[in-house]
C-alpha positions in Angstrom: 0.0 0.0 -0.1 1.2 3.5 -1.0 1.4 5.8 2.2 -0.6 9.0 1.8 0.5 12.6 2.5 0.8 13.1 6.5 -2.7 14.8 7.5 -0.8 17.9 8.9 1.7 18.4 6.1 1.8 21.9 5.1 -0.8 23.4 7.6 1.1 25.2 9.9 3.0 28.5 9.4 5.7 29.8 11.9 4.5 32.8 14.0 7.0 35.3 15.5 6.9 35.8 18.9 8.7 34.5 22.2 9.6 30.9 22.0 6.1 29.7 23.6 4.9 26.9 21.6 5.9 24.2 19.0 4.2 21.9 17.0 5.7 18.7 15.0 3.2 17.1 12.7 3.9 13.4 12.6 4.5 11.1 9.4 5.2 7.6 8.7 3.8 6.4 12.1 1.9 3.1 12.3 -1.3 3.6 14.1 -3.7 0.8 15.3 -6.8 0.4 17.6 -6.5 -2.7 19.8 -9.2 -4.3 21.5 -8.3 -7.3 24.0 -10.6 -10.4 23.4 -12.5 -11.5 26.4 -10.1 -13.1 29.1 -7.2 -12.4 26.8 -6.1 -9.3 28.6 -3.0 -10.6 30.6 -2.0 -12.8 27.7 -2.0 -9.7 25.4 -0.4 -7.6 28.0 2.6 -10.1 28.0 2.8 -10.3 24.4 3.0 -6.6 24.2 5.5 -6.6 26.9 7.9 -9.1 25.0 7.3 -7.6 21.7 7.2 -3.8 22.4 9.1 -3.2 25.6 5.8 -1.9 27.3 2.8 -2.8 29.6 -0.5 -1.4 28.3 -2.4 0.0 31.1 -6.1 -0.3 31.6 -7.9 3.1 31.5 -6.7 6.6 30.4 -3.1 6.1 30.9 -0.2 5.7 28.5 2.6 3.2 28.6 5.9 4.2 26.5 8.1 1.8 25.0 11.4 2.4 23.1 9.3 3.2 19.8 5.7 2.5 20.6 3.2 4.0 23.0 -0.3 2.3 24.1 -2.7 5.0 25.0 -5.5 3.5 27.0 -9.2 4.3 25.7 -11.3 2.1 27.3 -11.1 -1.0 29.5 -9.0 -3.3 27.3 -8.7 -1.1 24.6 -5.8 1.1 23.3 -4.8 3.4 20.5 -1.1 1.7 19.7 1.3 4.2 17.7 4.8 2.9 16.4 7.2 5.5 15.4 8.2 5.1 11.8 6.1 1.9 11.7 3.9 2.9 8.5 1.0 1.0 7.1 2.6 -2.4 7.4 3.0 -2.1 11.2 -0.7 -2.5 12.4 -0.7 -6.0 10.3 2.4 -7.2 11.8 0.9 -6.3 15.3 -2.4 -8.1 14.2 -0.2 -11.2 13.5 1.6 -10.9 16.8 -1.7 -10.6 18.7 -3.7 -13.1 16.8 -6.2 -14.8 19.1 -5.6 -12.1 22.0 -7.1 -9.0 20.4 -8.7 -7.4 17.4 -6.2 -5.1 15.6 -7.5 -2.4 13.2 -5.2 -0.2 11.3 -5.7 3.4 11.6 -2.4 4.6 10.0 -4.4 6.6 7.4 -7.4 7.7 9.6 -5.5 9.6 12.3 -3.3 12.6 12.2 -0.7 12.8 14.9 0.8 16.0 16.3 3.1 16.5 19.0 2.9 20.0 21.0 5.4 21.4 23.5 7.0 24.6 24.8 6.4 26.7 28.1 3.0 27.7 26.6 1.7 24.5 25.1 -0.7 24.0 28.2 -1.9 27.5 27.8 -2.8 27.1 24.0 -4.3 23.7 24.6 -6.6 24.9 27.5 -8.2 27.7 25.4 -10.1 24.7 23.8 -10.0 21.7 25.9 -12.1 21.3 29.1 -9.8 19.1 31.1 -7.3 20.5 33.7 -4.0 20.1 32.0 -2.0 21.1 35.2 0.9 18.6 35.5 -0.5 17.6 39.0 -4.0 16.8 37.5 -2.6 15.6 34.1 0.9 14.1 34.5 3.2 12.5 32.1 1.4 9.4 30.8 -2.1 10.7 31.5 -4.6 10.5 28.5 -8.1 11.9 27.6 -10.6 11.5 24.8 -12.0 14.9 24.7 -13.1 17.9 22.2 -11.3 20.7 20.9 -12.3 23.0 18.3 -15.7 20.7 18.0 -13.4 17.6 16.9 -13.2 14.6 19.1 -9.5 14.2 19.8 -7.4 11.8 22.0 -4.5 13.7 24.2 -1.9 12.3 26.1 1.0 14.1 28.2 4.7 13.0 27.1 7.8 14.1 28.8 8.3 16.9 26.2 4.7 18.3 26.1 1.6 16.5 24.4 0.4 14.6 21.8 -3.1 14.6 19.9 -4.6 12.0 17.6 -7.0 13.8 15.2 -9.3 12.2 12.6 -7.5 12.8 9.3 -10.6 14.9 8.2 -10.3 17.0 11.0 -6.7 18.0 10.6 -7.2 21.2 9.1 -9.6 22.4 11.5 -7.5 21.5 14.4 -4.6 23.3 12.7 -6.2 26.5 12.3 -7.5 26.4 15.8 -3.9 25.9 17.2 -2.3 28.3 15.1 -5.0 31.1 16.3 -4.4 30.0 20.0 -0.7 30.7 19.4 -1.2 34.2 18.4 1.2 36.3 20.5 2.8 33.3 22.0 5.0 32.4 18.8 4.7 29.5 17.1 7.7 27.0 16.0 7.0 24.3 13.3 9.3 21.3 13.7 9.8 18.6 11.6 9.3 14.7 12.6 12.3 13.6 14.5 12.7 10.4 16.4 11.4 10.4 20.0 9.1 8.4 22.1 8.6 9.4 25.4 
């Protein structure tokens, strides 16, 4: 399968100002929805630990591995992201988790965006209705929420935040974030390897 253009490609323009906020549109990452089969949760966690170097958490938490993150979305359900995994990664994951979980490739369905800088929380707080203070939403916390009338999955990383956005809404979210960065400065970064 030929990989399509990254959903956020070309949607951000740098904004002059203090170094307060940066965005990094992700490209080439593998994305999959994973749902444990009934009674297979412990075996699934053991297999993911063996293959990805992490133990998925039940509930709205992230588990970070060397190149993979599992973001809890519901009991026994995760959004799994593999850096530079591309479209083929979900198929490989489905093979490894056969009989333990249902795996659906979402590499073409979601746009991923990393956000950081001292004003990242301030920009996000303009549009999400959750408390993003590090004590309330620490590294590894995750939430399904709405911003700019778009359902997103948001999680905190050591260097900021990451968003999973439906591909069809990438332009709308990019516009909203660009407007939210007015007066704060916006640096547009290119994709680079990093996990937690």
